[in-house]
C-alpha positions as CSV (number, residue, x, y, z in Angstrom):
1,M,10.5,-31.9,-22.8
2,A,11.1,-30.3,-19.5
3,P,8.2,-28.1,-18.0
4,N,8.3,-24.5,-17.6
5,I,8.8,-23.4,-13.9
6,L,8.4,-19.9,-13.1
7,G,10.6,-18.5,-10.2
8,T,7.9,-16.0,-8.9
9,I,6.6,-16.8,-5.5
10,S,3.1,-16.1,-4.6
11,H,2.2,-14.3,-1.3
12,K,-0.8,-13.3,0.4
13,I,-2.1,-9.8,0.7
14,N,-1.4,-8.1,4.0
15,V,-2.3,-4.9,5.8
16,A,0.1,-1.9,5.2
17,R,-2.2,0.6,6.7
18,L,-5.5,0.0,8.5
19,E,-8.5,1.6,7.2
20,A,-8.5,5.1,8.7
21,N,-9.2,8.7,8.0
22,E,-6.3,10.7,6.2
23,D,-3.1,11.1,8.1
24,A,-3.5,14.1,10.5
25,S,0.3,14.7,10.8
26,P,2.2,14.4,7.5
27,L,5.8,13.4,7.5
28,D,7.8,16.7,7.6
29,L,11.2,15.7,6.0
30,T,12.8,19.1,7.1
31,T,12.5,18.2,10.7
32,A,11.7,14.3,10.9
33,G,13.5,12.6,8.1
34,D,15.6,10.3,10.4
35,F,14.6,6.8,11.2
36,A,13.9,7.6,14.8
37,S,11.2,10.1,13.8
38,K,9.3,7.6,11.5
39,P,5.6,7.6,12.1
40,P,4.0,4.7,14.2
41,G,2.7,2.0,12.2
42,V,5.6,1.8,9.6
43,L,5.5,-1.6,7.8
44,D,8.7,-3.5,8.7
45,L,9.2,-6.3,6.2
46,F,11.1,-8.3,8.8
47,E,8.5,-8.1,11.5
48,R,6.7,-11.5,11.6
49,S,3.4,-10.0,12.7
50,V,2.9,-8.4,9.4
51,F,2.7,-11.9,7.8
52,T,0.3,-13.7,10.2
53,T,-2.9,-12.7,12.2
54,D,-4.9,-14.6,14.7
55,K,-7.1,-16.0,11.9
56,Q,-4.2,-16.5,9.4
57,V,-2.0,-19.3,11.0
58,T,0.1,-20.1,7.9
59,P,3.7,-18.8,8.8
60,V,5.7,-17.1,6.2
61,K,9.4,-16.4,6.7
62,A,10.1,-12.6,6.2
63,E,13.1,-12.2,4.0
64,L,14.1,-9.5,1.3
65,V,15.0,-12.1,-1.1
66,P,11.9,-11.1,-3.3
67,N,12.5,-7.8,-4.9
68,G,9.1,-6.8,-5.9
69,I,6.4,-4.9,-3.6
70,E,2.8,-4.1,-4.6
71,F,0.5,-1.7,-2.9
72,Y,-3.2,-1.8,-3.2
73,F,-5.8,0.8,-1.8
74,S,-9.5,0.5,-0.7
75,G,-12.0,2.4,1.3
76,G,-14.7,5.1,0.9
77,N,-18.3,4.6,0.7
78,A,-18.9,4.9,-3.0
79,A,-17.0,4.6,-6.2
80,A,-15.3,7.5,-7.8
81,K,-14.1,8.9,-4.6
82,T,-10.5,10.2,-4.5
83,F,-7.4,10.6,-2.4
84,T,-3.9,11.4,-2.6
85,W,-0.9,9.3,-1.4
86,K,2.8,9.6,-0.6
87,L,5.2,6.7,-0.3
88,Y,8.3,6.7,2.0
89,A,10.9,3.9,2.6
90,W,13.8,3.6,5.1
91,R,16.6,1.2,4.2
92,N,17.6,0.4,7.7
93,E,17.6,1.6,11.4
94,N,20.2,4.4,10.9
95,G,19.1,5.8,7.5
96,P,17.0,8.6,6.2
97,A,13.5,8.5,4.9
98,K,13.5,8.1,1.2
99,Y,10.5,10.1,-0.3
100,A,9.9,7.5,-3.1
101,A,6.7,8.8,-5.0
102,T,3.5,10.6,-4.7
103,G,0.2,10.5,-6.6
104,T,-3.5,10.2,-6.5
105,G,-6.2,7.2,-6.4
106,E,-9.8,6.9,-7.3
107,L,-12.0,4.1,-6.0
108,G,-13.6,2.1,-8.8
109,T,-16.7,0.0,-8.8
110,Q,-15.2,-3.4,-7.7
111,A,-16.5,-3.8,-4.0
112,L,-14.2,-5.0,-1.2
113,V,-16.5,-7.8,-0.1
114,K,-14.5,-9.1,2.7
115,Y,-11.2,-7.9,4.1
116,P,-8.1,-9.8,2.9
117,H,-6.5,-10.0,6.5
118,D,-9.9,-11.1,8.1
119,P,-12.0,-13.2,5.8
120,E,-14.8,-13.2,8.4
121,A,-15.0,-9.3,8.3
122,V,-17.6,-8.3,5.7
123,A,-16.8,-5.0,4.1
124,T,-20.0,-2.7,3.5
125,N,-19.8,-0.1,0.9
126,K,-16.1,-0.3,0.6
127,F,-14.4,-0.3,-2.8
128,W,-10.9,-1.1,-4.4
129,A,-9.1,1.7,-6.0
130,D,-8.8,1.1,-9.8
131,K,-7.2,4.4,-10.9
132,I,-3.9,5.1,-9.3
133,V,-1.8,7.8,-10.8
134,I,2.0,8.5,-10.0
135,T,2.7,12.2,-10.3
136,W,6.1,12.2,-9.1
137,H,8.9,9.6,-8.1
138,N,12.3,9.5,-7.0
139,W,13.4,5.8,-6.9
140,P,16.4,3.8,-8.6
141,K,14.0,2.0,-10.8
142,E,10.6,2.8,-12.3
143,I,7.4,2.7,-10.3
144,E,4.4,1.5,-12.0
145,T,0.8,1.5,-11.7
146,T,-1.7,-1.0,-13.4
147,D,-4.4,1.2,-14.3
148,E,-3.8,5.2,-14.6
149,D,-7.1,5.8,-16.5
150,G,-9.4,3.9,-14.2
151,N,-11.1,2.0,-17.1
152,S,-10.5,-1.5,-15.6
153,N,-13.2,-1.1,-12.7
154,S,-11.0,-3.7,-11.0
155,V,-8.3,-3.7,-8.4
156,G,-5.5,-1.4,-9.3
157,S,-2.1,-1.3,-7.7
158,L,1.2,0.4,-7.5
159,W,4.3,-1.7,-7.9
160,M,7.9,-1.5,-7.9
161,D,11.4,-3.1,-7.2
162,D,11.8,-2.7,-3.4
163,A,15.5,-1.9,-3.8
164,G,16.4,-3.6,-0.5
165,Y,14.3,-1.1,1.6
166,R,13.1,-2.8,4.6
167,Y,10.5,-0.2,6.2
168,W,7.7,1.3,4.2
169,W,5.0,4.2,4.9
170,I,2.2,5.3,2.8
171,E,0.7,8.4,3.8
172,I,-2.9,9.3,2.9
173,A,-4.1,12.9,2.3
174,D,-7.0,14.7,0.8
175,A,-9.5,11.8,1.8
176,D,-11.3,13.2,5.0
177,G,-14.6,13.1,3.3
178,S,-15.3,16.8,3.9
179,T,-16.1,17.2,0.3
180,G,-18.4,15.1,-1.8
181,T,-15.4,13.7,-3.9
182,E,-13.0,12.7,-1.1
183,A,-12.9,8.9,-0.3
184,G,-13.0,9.1,3.6
185,D,-11.4,6.2,5.3
186,V,-8.8,4.5,3.2
187,A,-6.9,1.3,3.9
188,V,-3.5,0.2,2.1
189,W,-2.5,-3.4,1.4
190,W,0.8,-4.8,0.3
191,S,2.2,-8.1,-1.1
192,Y,5.5,-8.9,-2.5
193,W,7.2,-11.4,-4.9
């Protein structure tokens, strides 16, 4: 009997947004929805540096053959802190921004012990988001979350078919830590299959 062979490729978790306070200048699609106006730090799935770091020497060829993309959130200084997010994508260098989805997140109790992109950097009082809720989306296929209730107290994620889009931006808001419920600094991670 022939063995079952799955066609899903496993990839590392990479940085989509370094840990930082909420975005001070939200993307305004009424004046800046073109490719040239995209924010600095937009994730380019063809940029080789997003797949490797000084500490991570295994090269990975960037290609859009895999069609699934998954985002994870971490941050804060305590569990149950909240934030909101907006997801944008650009197909190519001459296209408009596609406002794909928006939602909320809440940090769970699973600690971020070491940062995925730098296994020597210890994370202190940082937590993975477990509760991720989609409040609106405009995408050719469904956008899913792994835990909308926050009952898992594990790593939650937002995942979708990337539909051939090459550039990605996740904007973080309502996380400046100015109230007791906000998450403070938030990082976004990504992987694909």
